[in-house]
C-alpha positions as CSV (number, residue, x, y, z in Angstrom):
1,M,-63.7,14.3,20.5
2,S,-60.3,14.5,22.0
3,P,-57.7,12.0,20.7
4,V,-56.7,9.3,23.0
5,S,-53.7,10.2,25.1
6,A,-50.4,9.2,23.5
7,A,-49.3,8.0,26.9
8,A,-52.3,5.7,27.1
9,K,-51.1,4.1,23.8
10,S,-47.6,3.6,25.0
11,S,-46.3,0.2,25.7
12,S,-46.9,-1.0,29.3
13,A,-43.1,-1.7,29.5
14,A,-42.3,2.0,28.8
15,P,-42.3,4.0,32.0
16,L,-44.6,7.1,32.1
17,L,-43.0,10.4,33.0
18,S,-44.0,13.1,35.4
19,I,-44.1,16.8,34.5
20,G,-40.7,17.2,36.2
21,Q,-39.2,14.4,34.2
22,V,-40.6,15.8,30.9
23,L,-39.0,19.2,31.8
24,A,-35.7,17.5,32.5
25,R,-35.8,16.0,29.0
26,L,-36.9,19.1,27.1
27,T,-35.6,22.2,28.9
28,P,-32.0,21.7,27.5
29,E,-33.6,22.3,24.1
30,F,-36.4,24.6,25.2
31,P,-35.1,26.7,28.2
32,D,-38.4,28.6,28.5
33,L,-40.5,25.5,29.0
34,T,-42.2,25.5,32.5
35,P,-44.9,23.4,34.2
36,S,-47.4,26.2,33.5
37,K,-46.5,26.1,29.8
38,L,-47.1,22.3,29.7
39,R,-50.5,22.8,31.4
40,F,-51.3,25.6,29.0
41,L,-50.6,23.3,26.0
42,E,-52.9,20.7,27.5
43,E,-55.6,23.4,28.0
44,Q,-55.2,24.3,24.4
45,R,-55.8,20.7,23.4
46,L,-52.4,20.1,21.9
47,V,-51.2,17.3,24.1
48,F,-53.2,14.8,26.1
49,P,-51.3,13.2,29.0
50,A,-52.7,10.3,30.9
51,R,-53.9,10.8,34.5
52,T,-53.2,8.7,37.5
53,E,-56.1,7.9,40.0
54,S,-54.8,10.8,42.1
55,G,-55.0,13.2,39.1
56,Y,-51.3,13.5,38.3
57,R,-50.3,14.0,34.7
58,K,-48.2,11.2,33.2
59,F,-46.5,11.5,29.8
60,G,-45.4,8.7,27.5
61,T,-42.6,8.8,25.0
62,S,-45.0,9.7,22.2
63,D,-46.3,12.7,24.3
64,V,-42.7,13.9,24.7
65,E,-42.0,13.8,21.0
66,R,-45.3,15.5,20.3
67,L,-44.3,18.3,22.7
68,R,-41.0,18.5,20.9
69,L,-42.7,18.9,17.6
70,I,-45.1,21.6,19.0
71,L,-42.3,23.6,20.6
72,S,-39.9,23.3,17.7
73,T,-42.6,24.4,15.2
74,Q,-43.6,27.3,17.4
75,R,-40.0,28.4,17.9
76,D,-38.6,27.9,14.5
77,Q,-41.5,28.7,12.2
78,Y,-43.3,31.3,14.5
79,L,-46.6,29.6,14.0
80,P,-49.5,30.3,16.5
81,L,-50.7,27.3,18.5
82,K,-54.1,27.3,16.8
83,V,-52.4,26.6,13.5
84,I,-50.3,23.9,15.0
85,R,-53.4,22.4,16.7
86,T,-55.2,22.2,13.4
87,Y,-52.2,20.5,11.8
88,L,-52.0,17.9,14.7
89,E,-55.7,17.2,14.5
90,E,-55.5,16.4,10.8
91,L,-52.3,14.3,11.5
92,D,-54.2,12.4,14.2
93,A,-57.0,11.8,11.7
94,G,-54.6,10.0,9.4
95,L,-54.3,12.9,6.9
96,S,-51.1,14.4,5.4
97,P,-51.5,18.1,6.2
98,T,-49.1,20.9,5.4
99,L,-48.3,24.0,7.3
100,P,-48.4,27.6,5.9
101,G,-45.7,27.9,3.3
102,G,-46.1,24.2,2.4
103,A,-44.0,22.8,5.2
104,T,-44.7,19.3,6.3
105,L,-43.7,17.9,9.7
106,G,-42.9,14.3,8.9
107,P,-41.4,11.6,11.1
108,T,-38.0,13.3,11.1
109,M,-39.4,16.1,13.3
110,L,-40.5,13.6,15.8
111,T,-37.0,12.4,16.5
112,T,-34.7,13.7,19.1
113,A,-33.1,17.0,18.1
114,R,-29.5,16.8,17.1
115,R,-26.8,18.4,19.2
116,F,-23.3,19.2,17.9
117,T,-19.9,19.6,19.5
118,R,-17.8,22.4,18.1
119,E,-15.9,20.0,15.9
120,E,-19.1,18.4,14.6
121,L,-20.6,21.8,13.9
122,L,-17.6,22.9,11.9
123,R,-17.6,19.6,9.9
124,E,-21.3,19.6,9.2
125,A,-21.3,23.2,8.0
126,A,-18.0,22.8,6.1
127,A,-16.9,26.0,8.0
128,S,-13.5,27.2,9.2
129,T,-12.7,27.7,12.8
130,T,-12.1,31.3,12.0
131,L,-15.6,31.8,10.6
132,L,-17.2,30.3,13.7
133,H,-15.0,32.5,15.9
134,D,-16.0,35.6,14.0
135,A,-19.7,34.6,14.2
136,I,-19.4,34.3,17.9
137,S,-17.6,37.6,18.2
138,A,-20.3,39.3,16.2
139,S,-22.9,37.7,18.5
140,I,-24.6,35.9,15.6
141,I,-24.0,32.5,17.2
142,L,-23.7,32.2,20.9
143,P,-20.8,30.1,22.4
144,A,-21.9,26.8,23.8
145,D,-20.6,23.3,24.7
146,H,-23.1,21.8,22.2
147,Y,-24.8,23.5,19.3
148,S,-28.3,23.1,17.9
149,D,-29.6,22.6,14.4
150,E,-30.4,26.3,14.4
151,S,-26.8,27.1,15.0
152,L,-25.8,24.7,12.2
153,N,-28.2,26.4,9.8
154,V,-26.9,29.8,10.7
155,L,-23.3,28.7,10.2
156,K,-24.1,27.2,6.8
157,A,-25.7,30.5,5.8
158,L,-22.5,32.3,6.9
159,V,-20.4,30.0,4.8
160,E,-22.5,30.9,1.7
161,L,-22.5,34.6,2.6
162,Q,-18.7,34.5,2.9
163,R,-18.5,33.3,-0.7
164,S,-20.2,36.6,-1.6
165,G,-17.8,38.6,0.4
166,I,-20.2,39.1,3.4
167,E,-18.4,38.4,6.7
168,P,-19.9,38.0,10.2
169,R,-18.6,41.5,11.2
170,H,-20.8,43.0,8.5
171,L,-23.8,41.5,10.3
172,R,-23.2,43.0,13.8
173,G,-26.3,45.2,13.3
174,F,-28.5,42.1,13.2
175,R,-28.1,41.5,16.9
176,G,-29.0,45.1,17.6
177,A,-32.1,44.8,15.3
178,A,-33.1,41.6,17.2
179,E,-32.8,43.4,20.5
180,R,-35.0,46.2,19.3
181,E,-37.6,43.7,18.1
182,L,-37.4,42.1,21.5
183,G,-38.1,45.5,23.1
184,L,-41.3,45.8,21.0
185,I,-42.4,42.4,22.0
186,E,-41.8,43.1,25.7
187,S,-43.8,46.3,25.5
188,A,-46.7,44.5,23.9
189,L,-46.6,41.9,26.7
190,V,-46.7,44.4,29.6
191,P,-50.5,43.9,30.4
192,L,-49.9,40.1,30.7
193,S,-46.5,40.3,32.4
194,R,-48.1,42.3,35.2
195,R,-50.2,39.3,36.1
196,K,-48.4,36.7,38.2
197,D,-50.7,33.7,37.5
198,A,-49.3,30.7,35.6
199,S,-52.0,31.0,32.9
200,S,-51.0,34.6,32.1
201,R,-47.4,33.6,31.8
202,A,-48.1,30.8,29.4
203,K,-50.3,33.1,27.3
204,A,-47.5,35.7,27.3
205,S,-45.2,33.1,25.9
206,E,-47.6,32.2,23.2
207,M,-48.3,35.8,22.3
208,A,-44.5,36.5,22.1
209,V,-44.1,33.8,19.5
210,E,-47.0,35.1,17.5
211,I,-45.7,38.7,17.5
212,A,-42.3,37.5,16.5
213,G,-43.9,35.7,13.6
214,Q,-45.7,38.8,12.4
215,L,-42.5,40.9,12.7
216,E,-40.8,38.2,10.6
217,V,-43.5,38.7,7.9
218,V,-43.0,42.5,7.9
219,R,-39.2,42.2,7.8
220,G,-39.4,39.7,4.9
221,S,-41.7,41.9,2.9
222,L,-39.4,44.9,3.3
223,I,-36.4,42.9,2.2
224,R,-38.3,41.6,-0.9
225,S,-39.5,45.1,-1.7
226,A,-36.0,46.4,-1.5
227,L,-34.7,43.6,-3.7
228,G,-37.3,44.5,-6.3
229,R,-36.0,48.0,-6.5
230,L,-32.4,46.7,-6.7
231,V,-33.0,44.5,-9.8
232,T,-35.1,47.0,-11.7
């Protein structure tokens, strides 16, 4: 049985949101989010918006935060939707499930994602202006008016790498490697990308994340294998 819509549980004082209003809230953080992607997530039984008498979807605050959790997990941990769906079903049942790798999405992941100004980013990462400039020059961090948690994590890593003598300029090849992986993903998506219907576009988006996750597994294995040879 499908869980009751989070929107239906929302307080009557809280206004429900249309698809357009949900996109306005989430696309700054998830630029690839589209109406077809939202409908696809509903088709995959990940989110359950309420419906008006005319059949229009309406989302409550809890629905929006659930969507943010789904999209963040998919983007940051490269998990397929079927894994996320199982996790959410267990969460809805009152259990305390964990994701592959032991990760747990607690209440902190249901809060609004943080955004940082340049000054806040430098302060949070304990990084110098020069290091951030070098990271941007090496295309490791993209310049922006406001930076995400992901940018903060990358900058923190660069701070630690700098202590070992590894500078952003040494990592310029990472951008090229990422672009080559993107080329592989685009090639794999050609059959779906030739179709113009919304469902195919949404499935292509999901497939892209899954492929990226598998590439991450292979890359991590190669690095661990190389480290094993290094220390023996």
